[in-house]
C-alpha positions as CSV (number, residue, x, y, z in Angstrom):
1,X,116.6,144.0,102.0
2,X,112.8,143.4,101.9
3,X,113.1,140.8,104.6
4,X,114.9,143.3,106.8
5,X,112.3,145.9,106.2
6,X,109.6,143.5,107.2
7,X,111.4,142.2,110.3
8,X,112.6,145.6,111.5
9,X,110.0,148.2,110.3
10,X,111.5,151.0,112.4
11,X,115.0,150.5,110.9
12,X,116.4,152.4,108.0
13,X,117.3,149.9,105.3
14,X,119.3,150.7,102.2
15,X,121.7,148.9,99.8
16,X,123.8,152.1,99.4
17,X,126.8,151.9,101.8
18,X,127.4,155.6,101.2
19,X,123.9,156.8,102.0
20,X,124.2,159.9,104.2
21,X,121.8,158.5,106.8
22,X,124.4,155.8,107.7
23,X,127.0,158.3,108.5
24,X,124.8,161.0,110.0
25,X,125.1,159.6,113.5
26,X,128.7,160.7,113.7
27,X,128.0,164.2,112.4
28,X,130.7,166.5,111.2
29,X,131.7,168.4,114.4
30,X,134.4,167.3,116.8
31,X,132.0,167.0,119.7
32,X,129.9,164.3,118.1
33,X,129.3,161.1,119.9
34,X,131.1,158.1,118.4
35,X,128.9,155.5,116.6
36,X,129.5,152.1,115.3
37,X,129.5,150.8,111.7
38,X,129.4,147.0,111.3
39,X,130.8,145.2,108.2
40,X,129.0,141.9,108.2
41,X,130.0,140.4,104.9
42,X,131.9,137.3,103.8
43,X,135.7,137.7,104.2
44,X,136.3,138.0,100.5
45,X,134.0,141.0,100.3
46,X,135.5,143.0,103.1
47,X,138.2,144.7,101.0
48,X,135.6,146.0,98.6
49,X,133.4,147.4,101.3
50,X,136.3,149.1,103.1
51,X,137.5,150.7,99.9
52,X,134.0,151.8,99.1
53,X,133.5,153.6,102.5
54,X,137.1,154.9,102.9
55,X,136.5,158.3,101.3
56,X,133.5,159.0,103.5
57,X,135.4,158.0,106.6
58,X,138.2,160.3,105.6
59,X,135.8,163.3,105.8
60,X,134.9,162.4,109.4
61,X,137.6,163.6,111.8
62,X,138.3,162.8,115.4
63,X,135.3,161.6,117.5
64,X,133.0,162.0,114.5
65,X,134.7,159.1,112.8
66,X,132.8,155.9,113.6
67,X,134.3,152.7,115.0
68,X,134.4,150.1,112.2
69,X,133.6,146.6,113.4
70,X,134.1,143.4,111.3
71,X,132.3,140.2,112.0
72,X,134.3,137.7,110.0
73,X,137.4,135.5,110.5
74,X,140.6,135.8,108.6
75,X,140.8,139.5,108.0
76,X,143.4,141.1,110.3
77,X,143.5,144.5,111.9
78,X,146.6,145.2,109.8
79,X,144.7,144.5,106.6
80,X,141.8,146.6,107.6
81,X,144.2,149.5,108.4
82,X,145.6,149.2,105.0
83,X,142.1,149.6,103.4
84,X,140.8,152.3,105.7
85,X,142.0,155.9,106.5
86,X,144.8,156.2,109.0
87,X,143.5,156.6,112.6
88,X,140.2,154.8,112.0
89,X,139.1,152.9,115.2
90,X,138.8,149.2,114.2
91,X,137.4,146.3,116.2
92,X,137.4,142.7,115.1
93,X,134.5,140.7,116.5
94,X,133.8,137.0,116.7
95,X,130.2,136.3,117.6
96,X,128.5,132.9,117.4
97,X,125.1,131.6,116.2
98,X,123.1,132.2,119.4
99,X,123.2,135.9,118.8
100,X,120.2,135.2,116.7
101,X,118.2,134.5,119.9
102,X,120.0,137.2,121.9
103,X,122.1,134.6,123.8
104,X,125.4,134.9,122.0
105,X,129.0,134.8,123.1
106,X,131.3,137.3,121.4
107,X,135.1,138.0,121.5
108,X,136.5,141.4,120.5
109,X,139.9,142.7,119.6
110,X,140.5,146.4,119.2
111,X,143.1,148.2,117.2
112,X,145.3,150.7,119.1
113,X,143.0,153.5,117.9
114,X,139.9,151.7,119.3
115,X,141.2,150.7,122.8
116,X,139.5,153.7,124.4
117,X,136.1,153.1,122.6
118,X,135.9,149.3,122.5
119,X,133.5,149.3,125.5
120,X,131.0,151.1,123.3
121,X,131.1,148.3,120.8
122,X,130.8,145.8,123.7
123,X,127.7,147.6,125.0
124,X,126.1,147.4,121.5
125,X,126.8,143.7,121.2
126,X,125.5,142.9,124.7
127,X,122.0,143.5,123.3
128,X,122.4,140.1,121.5
129,X,125.4,138.6,123.3
130,X,125.3,138.6,127.1
131,X,128.9,137.3,127.1
132,X,131.4,139.8,125.5
133,X,135.1,139.4,126.1
134,X,137.8,141.8,125.0
135,X,141.0,139.9,124.1
136,X,144.5,141.2,124.7
137,X,146.0,139.5,121.6
138,X,144.6,139.3,118.1
139,X,145.7,135.7,117.7
140,X,143.2,134.7,120.5
141,X,140.4,135.4,118.1
142,X,141.3,132.2,116.3
143,X,140.9,130.4,119.7
144,X,137.6,132.1,120.2
145,X,136.4,131.0,116.8
146,X,137.4,127.4,117.7
147,X,135.6,127.3,121.0
148,X,132.6,129.8,121.3
149,X,132.3,130.0,117.5
150,X,132.3,126.3,116.8
151,X,130.9,125.2,120.2
152,X,127.2,125.4,119.2
153,X,127.8,122.7,116.6
154,X,129.3,120.4,119.2
155,X,126.4,121.1,121.6
156,X,123.9,120.4,118.9
157,X,125.6,117.2,118.0
158,X,125.5,116.1,121.6
159,X,121.8,117.0,121.9
160,X,121.1,115.2,118.7
161,X,122.9,112.1,119.9
162,X,121.2,112.1,123.3
163,X,117.8,112.5,121.7
164,X,118.5,109.7,119.3
165,X,119.5,107.5,122.1
166,X,116.4,108.2,124.0
167,X,114.3,107.6,120.9
168,X,115.9,104.2,120.4
169,X,114.6,103.3,123.9
170,X,111.1,104.3,123.1
171,X,110.9,107.9,124.2
172,X,109.3,110.4,121.8
173,X,111.6,112.8,120.0
174,X,109.6,115.8,121.4
175,X,109.9,114.6,125.0
176,X,113.6,113.7,124.6
177,X,114.4,117.1,123.0
178,X,112.6,118.9,125.8
179,X,114.5,117.1,128.5
180,X,117.9,117.3,126.8
181,X,117.6,120.9,125.7
182,X,116.6,122.0,129.2
183,X,119.5,120.0,130.7
184,X,121.8,121.8,128.3
185,X,120.4,125.2,129.2
186,X,120.4,124.5,133.0
187,X,123.9,123.2,133.0
188,X,125.1,126.3,131.1
189,X,123.3,128.7,133.5
190,X,124.7,126.9,136.5
191,X,128.2,127.0,135.1
192,X,127.7,130.7,134.4
193,X,126.2,131.7,137.7
194,X,128.6,129.9,140.1
195,X,132.3,130.4,140.7
196,X,132.8,126.7,141.4
197,X,135.3,125.0,139.0
198,X,133.8,123.2,136.1
199,X,135.5,120.0,137.3
200,X,133.6,120.2,140.6
201,X,130.3,120.6,138.8
202,X,131.0,117.6,136.7
203,X,132.1,115.5,139.7
204,X,128.8,116.3,141.5
205,X,126.9,114.5,138.7
206,X,129.4,111.7,138.4
207,X,128.4,109.4,141.4
208,X,131.4,107.1,142.1
209,X,130.9,103.8,140.3
210,X,127.7,105.1,138.6
211,X,126.8,105.0,134.9
212,X,127.6,108.7,134.4
213,X,131.1,108.3,135.8
214,X,131.7,105.3,133.6
215,X,130.3,107.2,130.5
216,X,132.5,110.2,131.2
217,X,135.5,108.0,131.7
218,X,134.9,106.4,128.3
219,X,134.7,109.8,126.7
220,X,138.0,110.8,128.3
221,X,139.6,107.5,127.2
222,X,138.6,108.6,123.7
223,X,140.5,111.9,124.3
224,X,137.4,114.0,123.9
225,X,139.2,116.7,125.9
226,X,141.8,116.9,123.2
227,X,144.1,119.2,125.2
228,X,147.4,120.2,123.7
229,X,149.3,118.2,126.4
230,X,147.7,114.9,125.2
231,X,146.7,114.1,128.7
232,X,143.3,112.9,127.6
233,X,141.6,111.3,130.6
234,X,144.5,111.2,133.0
235,X,143.0,113.8,135.3
236,X,139.8,111.8,135.6
237,X,141.5,108.4,135.9
238,X,143.7,109.6,138.8
239,X,140.7,110.6,141.0
């Protein structure tokens, strides 16, 4: 709590989940503007927090009741509905690590009671996550956790490997990290800002017969793509 106070001096910080200031944004009148309450604990602590705030939520009716947003895997909308008052708008979110530098990617899934207000949650999260996607099926949150949630670890491993390779050939770690990290950033931005297929972007780097094409072919032979069809590198090899 002390760290939060130091980092965000204008923020109200408390360890009391029932402090009136947390719930004042919703007000008690039916014309109040909806606000958002985030539950950002470990999964095993979510039931306790929900049960702790349930009575306060019950006193807030209609638009005055906040949207409850969770940020953890494994806790379903059905479970949250069983712990919170009936009719509480619920949104499950799946952010990833880069939210810490305001460059996150986040997937959302709203309960039926939150469909009309999920855009408010999205607008809040866009402050730290430029990419926010609302999913049509709750099961797709597991897919999001596997790709955008885990992806930073894969990218970091790739960066780590490339930097290590450069170092083994005499380049300084600082120089290699600078070049590789910017290559990662630039590739991501180009992929984001163009409507050209990813395969086309990849082929533009893979000069026929060149070292990059051979390296990518090797990765595909190792089934890096790992798609459910088991195709591995067939798409590349058939070019």
